[in-house]
Residue, then its C-alpha position, 0 to 999 in steps of 0.5 A: m693730456w694722456v695720463q690723467n692726474k687722478r690715475h696714479h692712486t687708482e692702481n693700489f686701490f684696485k689691488y687692495y679692493t680686489a683682495f678685499l672682495i676675494m676675502s669678504l664677498s660671497i662670489k659665485s662663478v657662473q658658466p660662461c654664456i655661449s652664443n650660437a701711408t707710414p704708420q706712427i708709433a706710440c708718442p704723445p701728440q705734438n700738442s702735449k704739454k709733457n716734457l719728454n725725456m729718456k726716463i721710463q717712469a713707474p706706471n701711474y695706473l693699472e697695467n699700462s702707462f705711457i713711457e715718455s721718450n724723446i725717440n722719434n717713435s714714428s721711425w720705429s715702425r717704418s718698414p726698411n724694405p717696403m717691397k720685401l714686406k709686400e712680397r713676403w707679407m705671409d711670411y711676416q704674418g707667420i705662415k711659416n712660423w716666422e722661421g728665419l725671422l726671429d733670430p736675429l729679428d728681421d727689420n721688417l718684422r720688428s717694424e710690423i710688431i711695433r705697428f701692431g703694438n700701436f693699435v693696442e696703445a690706441a685702445y689704452r688711450s681710448f679707455d676712460f680709466d677714471p672711476s669718478s667719471s660718468s663714462y668710466a669703462t667706456c671709449r672716450y672717442p667716437k669710432r671715426k675719430l678714435l685713431e686720430e684722437t689717440g695720435f695714430s691718424t696716419t695708419g691707413y685704417r678705419v675703426t669699424k666696431n667697438l668691442v665690449a667684454t662682460c664679466g661672468i662673475q655673479l656678485p651678491s645682491w648687496i653689492e648694489k649699494a656700493p659705487s657702480w664702478m665696483a660692480m661694472q660688469s661690461s666694459w669697452i675692451g677694444y675695437t676692430a679696424v680695417c685698412h682702407d687706404r689704397r697706398e697702405i694696402s699696396r705697401l702691405g700687399r693685402r688688406d689687413v683687419v686688426l682686432a686690438f684688445r687692451g689689458t685689465a682695467t676694471c675691478l671685476e676683470w681683475l677678479e676674472n684674472l684670478r679664476a685661473t683653473l682650466t675649463p673646457w672650451p664650449n662645445a668641445n667634442s671631447k669630454p672634460s676628463e679626456c686629455s684631448c679636450p681643449m681647456v682654457e683659463s676660466g676667467f679669460l673664457s668667461l670674459y670672452t663668452s659671457s653676456i648680460r641682458n641686452r649686451p652680447s658676448l665679446q665672442k658674438q661681437v667678434r663673430e658678427e664683425v668678422s662675418k661682415i668683413l669676410k663678405i665685403y672683402d671676399d674678392e681680395p687678399l685679406s689677413i686678420t691680425i689680432t693683437g693685445h697686451s696682457l689680458g688683451a693678449a689672452l683674449a686675442t688668442l681665444a678670439a683667433y681660435d674661435i674665428k678659425k673654428t667658426f668660419d670655413n675658408i678663413p684667411l690667414v689669422t695671426v696673433i701678435s701677443f704682448a706680455g700675454p699670460r698662459v691661456g690653455n692646456r696642451s690640447f688647446r695648443t695642439h688644436l691651435d696648431r692643427q687649425a693653422t692659427k699663427v701666434l707670435r708671443i713677445v715675452n719679457s723674460d723679467d715679466l712675471i705675468t708671462k709665467v702665470p697662471g698654473f705650471v707647465i709640464d712640457n714646453n717644447d716639441k722634444m719634451a712633448n714627444n717624451y710626455d707619454t713616456l714620462m707619464a708611463n714611468i711614474s706611479t698611476w696615482i701621480r699620473k692621474f693627478v697630473e692629467d686631471t689637474q686644472w692647473v697644467y698649462a702649455d705655452v702656444g705658438s712662437e716666442l720672441r723672448l727679450s729682457s728688460r735688463s737690456l734697457p739701461y734706463l729702465n727700473v728693472s726692480n719695478i715689477t709693473t714697469r717690466h710688464e708695460l706695453q711701452t716697455y715691450l715696444h722699446l725692447v722690440n725697437q732695440c732688438k737689432e742684434k742677435t736675439k734669443k728665439t724659442l719656437i714652441n710649435s713645429 
């Protein structure tokens, strides 16, 4: 049974307890630790006892609940033109920033977006959300059965590594008296999977590697999300005060780079696994696709930037971001563009999470080109304040903007439902008419 009965009451409890921690705990932030076949879509398995209907229900737990539908979801991700996908796979992976594919949305690209969304769905289904469970915050299934147990047995991929993220928040000593789940610092965040099925490799035109990340689930992850000021990327060549210094959200960076005791950072895990994969498959066409929802989308962007920064002669690295918050400043966006990291952000215009954290000064190339002129025309002290603030973000990559108001069966008044992964997949699936496209990068 995909949605556990105990989960419906955990959402409000986590939110209220998070607010309580912020107000009452003496929390000290620490610097992040730096380490040197046709796929199926999200539908419950046939043995599910739940009745299917066309109603999108309010979420039952945290960031993601599984929207029930009688749509034959496996048809969503079926490529309408397999030969076109095989021959133009680099275009669909964003080599040309998806030019001509977003407006209107190309059928093959729509299928690919949903296919990658399923890997994130598998991450949600694999996570143990029950705080009363002894296996809370871990993966419910062994690697070799993860995709099968979550309903995606025909993807043609094999999970090669579980990924764990660690919160870098230093809690007061008395928190040890509280239930262990309240101070759970390390938790299973996702996995790496490699396409191994020869027919699927042939259909895709290359061997694909997927890194999939779930969204926020634990109490400390919620707290990390609230650490919204910008901080310099570790080992950046520029000084923090310089405009050219790439800066990212403090909490996201902490989750990516922090480690405790014998638990390596998520950054180290990603680097080690990518290094191993590159050595094994160095003689064939390869792509790396990093996908995630909400917090997972932010971590996917950081992982993509880090991979391109760490490895030479790296194959095409693509981020498929669902409901992702802002991640970094304008310099971070510039660095992403220079290293040719391709990011496609799927955004619901009614989703509040995609509009935070911070604020945006420039959000397209035309405004970016006029940024220096604008700054020269305002007073010196205001300019210094704007340049020195740790709240000025910039959207990255290319954007596919949709609206949940186009779904007549969706309760648009429910803020959390607008943010759901399954809401996004429904939106993409229905995006068959002309869509609004925004290209942030050139």
